[in-house]
N, C-alpha and C positions, 0 to 999 in steps of 0.2 A: 408495565408502567414503568416511565422515567423519571426523574428529578431534575431539573434544569434551573441552575443559579447564576444569575446574571447580576452584573455590578453597572450601575448605570448611572450616568451625570446630566444635570437639568438646569438651566437658571429656571429658576421659582416665580419671576415676576409677572406672568400671564398667566399663572394657575394659583388656584386657588387652596394650593398645599397637596401632600401626595394621596392621603386617602381620597376614595370614591365619595364626593357631594351629590348624585347620581343628577348630575347633569351636565355631565362631560366637560369638566372643566377644571379636573384634579391631575396630577402627572401619572396615578395609577388607573384613571381611567381610559388617558392616550393610549396607555400599552395594554389595558387589557381590550379594547375595540379592534387595537392590529391584531393580537392573538387571535380574537376571534374571527375573523376574515381568514387567519390561513387556517385555522382548525373547522369553521366552519359551528362551532358553538362556543359558548361561554368558557371562558378560564381563568378564572380567581389564580388572582396570583397574591402572595404574601409575605411584607417586606420587613426590613430588621426594626423597621420604625415610621413615625408619622413625622414628615415636615410641616412647618404651619404656611398660610398663603404667602408668597416672597419671599419665602426662605430657598436656596439653592442645595444643588447635592455637586460630588465631586465622585463619591463612592456609596453611592445607594445600593442597598444588595436587596433581593428580592427570589423569589422563587414564583416554581411551576410545576404539577405537574401533569404531563402526556404522553399518547401513546403512537405517537406520530415518531416516525423513524427520519429523523433526520438530525444531522451531528449538533453539536452547539454551534461551532463555526458554521455550521447554516443559520438555526436559529439568530445567531448574529445578526447575520447577515438579511434575514427577512422581516428582523421585528424594525431594526435600524432604516429599511426600505420604507415601511407605511408610516415612522412617526416623524414629527415636525424636528424640525432644524435644532430647537432649544432641547431637545430631551436625543439623549446617543447611549446606545447602548455599548461600555467601555469592553467589556467582557462576559463570556458565556461558558459553564463548564458543565458538562453532566454530571454530578452525585447522586447518593442514594438517600432512604427513609433514614439512616441518622440523621444528616444535614437537618435545619430548621433555621428558616431566616431570621426567627425574633427569636425565637429560646434558647438558639445556640450562641448569642453575641455572648464576646466575653470583654470587648471594652467600645468605646466608640469614640472618635474624635473629631470635634465640632473647631472652625476656625469662624472669627468674627473680625472683618478687614473694617478699617475705619480712614478713609482719605481726607487728611488734614489740609490738602493745598486747596487751589480755586478750581471749583465743582469741577468737575470730569461726567462728561457725559459716557466714555467710554468703561466708564466702571460704576455707574450710577446706580445700574443691576445689580452691582456685585460684593458695593461698598458702601460703607456709610457716609454719607459727602457731610461733613464734619466742620463747620464753619468755625470752629475753636483751635488754637494749637495746643496739643494736650506732653504735657509731662510722662514721658514713656516710663523714666523710673519710679516716677512716683506708685504706676498705674502697677509696675513690677512689684513694688513693697505692698502695695493692698492686695495684690493676688494672692501672696503668702496666709491673707488671712480668710481666703476662701478653699483653699488645696486642702486636702484631708476629708476625712469623716465631720462633716454637721447636718443639723436640723435646718433645711431649706424650708422651712415654711416659710418667712419673709419675702426668698426670691422667687417663687414660682407661683402660678396663678392654676394650679389643681387645688379645688376645693378639697377639706381635711374628708371630708364625705365622700369623696375621690378615690383620694390615696389617704388613708389613715396616718400610714408612715412616710412621711418625708424626708428622712435620715438617706445622705446620700454621699458616697464617697467621691469627689474630686483625686485622681490620681497624680496631673499636672495639671498647670497653669503655666505658658510662657507669653511673653511681651515682646515681639521683633518689631525693628523699623526697619524702612526699604526705602528713603527718600521723603516723599510725603503719606505713603502707605504705614501704619500701623495694624500690624495683626494678632489677635489675642488665640491665641491655640489653648481648646478643655479638652481633658480625656477621663475618661470613666466607664464604669460598667453602665450607665445608665442616667437619664435625667428628664429632670418633671419637666411637666409644661411651661415652655416660654424660661424654665431656668436658665440658660444660658445666655441669652439675651439680657434678661434683669442682673444676672452678671455684669454681663457686659457694659450694662448702661451704669454700674457700681464704679467700672474699673477706669469708664469712663468721666466719671464724677469726679474719681481721684485724681486722675489727669488734668482735670480742670482746676484744683484745687481746692473743691467743694467739698469732699469727703476725707478723710483722715481713715487712715487705720482701725482707728479706736472706734470710729462710728460705723463702720463695717462689722467689728464684733458685736456693737450693741446692735445694731439692724438684724444680726441672726441670732443673739439673745433674747430678742422682743419675740419672735416666732408669731408673729402677726403678719396675716394677709394686705394690712394696712402700711407697714412698717415703708415701704416702698412704692412710690405713685409715678417712678417711671420706667421704661419699657427702650432699649434700644429696637432701633427699625429693623424689622424683617430681611431687607435686602444684603444687611451686612453679613449675615450669616448661611455659612456654608457647612453641610456635612461631607466632610473631607474623608474620614475613612471607619470602615465598621469592620472589627476585627473578631474571630471565631476560636473557642475553645476546640480541640479536637477529640472527638468521640468512637471510641473505642470500640463499644459495644452497646447496642442500645434493645432496649425488651419493653414490653407496659408494666413491668415492675421494675426494672433499677436502670442503671447506666454504667458504664465506665467511661471515664473522660479526663480530661486533662483537668490538673487541681488550681482550683481558685480561691481568691480569697475568701476566707472562711471556712476551707479545710483544714480537718486535721493531717499535719505535713508529718512524713516518717522523721524521725531523729535524725540529727545531723545535718538536714538539710533546708533551705531556704526556699522559699516559691519561686523567686528570681531563677534557678539553679535547676527546679525541677522543668521551669518552661523553655528553658535552654535545650535541654534533654530532649522536650517535645519538640522544638523548632529543627535541632541539626537529625533527631530520628537517631539521637545513641543509644548505646545498647552495653548496660542497660540502660532501664529507663522505668517511671512509673506513672501511675495511674488511680486514680481514687476510685472507688467503688462507692454510691451512693442509690439510694431509691429515687423513684422517676419523677418522683412529685417532691418529696420530702430532699432537702440538700442533706443531713445528715451522713458523717462520716461511717459507715458500714464496715470500711475496710482498703485494703491496699493491692493493686496488681503492681508486680514487677516483671516485664520481661527481660532475662537475660541467657547468654548462651551455654550451652552445657552438655552436648556441643552443639545442639541444633536451638532454636530461637523459644525459647518456651517461656510460659506464666505460672510466674510463682504466687499464687492467693494469700494475702496476711490478712486475717479476719479482725475486727478490733468488735466489731457485735456479731457473736459465731450464730444466732440465729439467723438475725438481717440478712449478713451477707449471706449464708446459706441460700436462703430464699431466691436472691438475685443470681447468684449464680449459679443455681439450678436454669433460667431461663436463657444465661448468656454461655453457657459451656460451648454449643457450638459454633458460635458468633466467634468465642475467642481464639479457639483452634483455626478458625478461617484466616481471621487475622496474624495470628502468628503465620502459618506458610506464606502469606500476602508480605509480612513483614519482612521475613527470613529471607526474601528474592530478593530487596531494596537493601537488604544490609551487604 
């Protein structure tokens, strides 16, 4: 059995969103139908998350498991050969069981495009056709109120029964102009239902002069599902990119992975420095040891040359770290050998 990871782009106007609706009208169903024709039986796929009806994607990621002896390149061609022209597999690669399209997400970037000129038939499915001129600088100022960690109860459509914790962190929001097109970009670990569209709607109102930064602070402070009545149309929204953290080793008990916000960091390092070590495959470089389901930092693993590439374990929780490492020692040795070949 092998795992195939795919990146797919699609225009969402013809579909009821990503997730299967049992009517053949979702993007997921289109892909699974092609997979079933190839495999001869149903093959479920798992994506990084859902997109709603009418929402587009430039970099949605999904995975599936197969026993068929086809290369990732062949899978890309076979899938594209059966898909409609508004869905396209951009990339396919073979991975392993340590990768999970949903659980290994590090951050996502969504963009919301706003066309402020004459109605444009060529961008109607990928940009909101806004009948007003907008003040982009006012939108940039307003965006500062949404950046960072906030309770977004007022700016999403998940009920509190569905999601009791509606605190989310927005790493970055940018507002750029190119002629008649204004593009909002939102990057964060995760988003609630309609959150990006409702944040976009608030920024559009700020661009019209209808909301001030103080008004946006008040909306957030209310933590009320009735604080905002407007929601930006789905056509303007595109899932731009999904980024994944590196998983060094994984078992049913625990994992060794790249550092993420909230982890206890080794003294003297910033999260950005630790991320850069992983990205460049530097030696030495650090990973965090956690439980499989609990994200508590149990210890750190440091890869270093002495003279061969070796893993040095530094526990913070002696018992917890030992329990996890007992299940991961063989994987760690294997990954050290692989890493040594690329250094």
